[in-house]
N, C-alpha and C positions, 0 to 999 in steps of 0.2 A: 504493500500500500504506500510505503514511503521509503526514504533512504535511511532512516534511523530506527524504524520498527518494521520488521518484515512480517507480513500477514499471509498465511497459507491455511488452507482447509484440508481436513482429512476425515471424511466420512462422519460428519456431524461435529467435528472438533475444529476450532480455530486455534492455530498455534501462532502466538505473538512472540517475536524474538527481538530483543534490544540489540541493535547491530552497530555498536560503537566500541569494539574491544580495544584494549584488553579489559578496561574497567567498566564499560557500559554505563558511564556516568550520563545523566540526562540533563538536557538543556530545555529551554522553552519550546524549541522546535520539536524535541522528543515528546514532550507532554502533549503538544498539539496532535502529533501523530498517534500517540496512545489513545487520546480522546476520540479521534476519528475511528480507530480500530475497534474500541469497545462499542461504539455506536453502530459500526458495521455489523458486528457480531450480534448486537441486540436486535437489529431489524431483520436479520437473516433467519427465517423460520427453519432453515436446514441446519443451523448451528445450535447445538445444545449445551456444549461445554467449551470453555476457553482455557487454554494453557499458556502461561506466560513464562518465558525463560530469557537467558542472556546468551549472546554469541561467544564462542570460545569456551575454554575450560578453566579460566582463572576467576572470573567474577560473574555472579548473577547481575549485580549492579552495585556500584559504589555510591549511588545516590546523586544528588544534584551536583553539577559540575562546579568545582571550586573556582576554576578560572572564570566561569560565567559570573558567579556571585561576587568575586573580587572586583570585576569591572563594572558591575551594575550599581545604579543608584538605589536609594531606599524605596522609591516608588516602584521601580521594576521588581525589586526583591519581594515586596509585599504582594504584588499582583501575580508574580510567578508562583509563589507558594499558595496563593488563593486558587489559582487555576489547577495546580497540582492536587490540592485537596479536593477540589470539585471533580477532577478526573478520577481520583482514587475512589470517591464516593460512587461514581458511575459503576465501578467494578463491584461495589457492594450492593448497589440498588438494582442492577440488572438481574432479572429472575432467571439467570442461567449460571450454573456452577462455574467458578473461576479457580483454577489451580495454579499456584506458583511452583514451578520446577526450579528449585534453587541448585544451580550447578556449579557454584563457586562462592567466593566471598560475597556476603550480603550485608552491607554496612550502610549506616546513616539512612538517607532517603531510599536506598535500595531495600532495606528492611521495612521501611514505612510503606513502600509499594507492595511488598510481599504480604504485609499484615492486612492490606485491603482485600486480599484474595481470600477465598473461603477455606481452601485447604492448601497446605504447604508441604511439599515433599522435597527432600534434599538428597544430594549425591554424597555418598561417603567420601571423606577426604579431609585434609588439613585445612579446612575452610573456617573463616571467622564470621560470626553472625552477631550483630549488635547495632546500637545507635550511639556511636561515640562522638556526637556533635560537640559535646562540651569541650573536647580537646581543641576545637577550632574557636572556642569562645562563643559558640552558638548554642541555642536551644532548638529542639526539633520543631519543624514548621509544617510538616505534611502528615501529621497524625500520630507521630511516634509516642507522645505523652499519653494520648487518649486511647489508642488501640492497644498499646502495650499494657496500660493499667487495667483495661477491661479483660485482657487475656491472662495476665499473671498476678493481678492484684496491685493495689496502689503502692504498698511498701516495697515489694519486689521490683516494680517498675522504676520507682525512684532510685533504688540501689543500682540497677542496671544502667540507668541514664546518667546519674551524677558520677558514678565510678567509671564510666565509659567502658563497661564490661564488653569484652569480645568473647562470646561463647563459642565453644567447639560445636560441631554438628550434633554430637551426642548429648552435650549439655543443653543445647536448644531443644532437642527431643525430650529430654527429661523435664525441662521447664514448660513444655506444652506449646512452645513457639512453633516447632516443626511437628508435623503429624507422623511422618514416615521418613526413614532413612534407608536408601537403597545402595547396595554395593554393585557397581557396574564397571566394566573394563574401560569404556570410553564415554565421553560426553554425549556422543551421538546415541549410544545405546541407552543412556540415562533418559535423554529427551524422548526417545522412542518408547521407553517404558512408561514415561509420564503420559504420553499420548494414548498408549494402550490402556492405562489406568483410567483416563478420561472417557474412553469408549465404554467402560463399564457403566457409566451413567447415561448412556445414550440408548435409544431404541435399537433393536427390538428387545434387549434384555432388561432395560429399566425404563420406567415411565418418566421421561425427561421433564414433562410439565410439572409433575408432582415434586420432582427434585428441586426445580426452580422455585416452586411455591413454598416448600419447606425452608429453603434458603431465605426467601423473603420474610417468612414468618419469624425466623430467628433474628435476622438482621434488623427488622423493624420493631419487633416486640420485646426483645431481650432487655432493652434499656427502659421500657415502659413499665407501668405498674402491672401487676399480674392480671387485673381485670382488663386493662387495655390490651395487653398481649394476647389474652384469650379471645378478645373480640377480633383482633387482627387474624389470629389463627382460624377462627370460624369463617370469616369472610373469604380467606384464601382457600380454605378447604372447600367452600361452596363452589368456587370457580373450578376446582379440580373435579368435583362431582359431575360437572356437565361435560366432561371429556369422554371420548371414545375409549381411552385407556382404562378408565375406571370400570366401564362396562366389560371390557376385555379381561381386566384383572379379576373381577368378581366371577365372571363366567369360568375362567380358567381354574379358580380356586374351587368352585362348586363341582366342576367336572374332573378335578384332579389332574390337570395338565399344565404345562408350562405356558405362561402368557406370552403373547407376541405384541409388544407395544409399538405404537406408531407416532407418538408425540402429537396426538391430535384428539 
């Protein structure tokens, strides 16, 4: 789709790759391309899952470009991070599963981007994961304080951020920041495994519409009161009840056969 984010599709999965190695740091142009990519996937009825990764085998992403921020004035910096935050929210708000395939160091805004994804899988290796912005005299500006606190708790998030902790992949797994760690021989095989994993949430094996609505119920309701969250859950469930896949799933259960879902 662009020069900084590659967009390809694979049987219901959109693979987005940051293409500015070795560190895949992002600029305003990168954010604009990411924004366009998630909107492309959102409007494409044939896409059910999005996978996001980085080119090369050193970095998933090092976050916002330090060179860009050094040269930018305060107004540009403010609007850059505002647009980044809005784009990352699109990843959360799109009712399609988004998986971060962390294939290398995932630092600063790189982790902030990965935290906006629904699931995070990482490649086994000597990679660092964290938001060490404090070492640059900065505080996080693309969701690091908020998403990390919601994920690991306020006290742990403050510790990780103010101490500029760089976790190993296994430590990130133990902390719940990463969901799965896979040992693969090459980066290409890791990304292939991530795409294959994404296919597990696509038809015919999985009801992709229900997957998307489950995501939306959690993302929209988890920070609400229980009563509000339950109301959101009911409304989204009602949308799912009107789909062909629900009728297929119920019929398959009654007749003791495997369902064949169609995402409609």
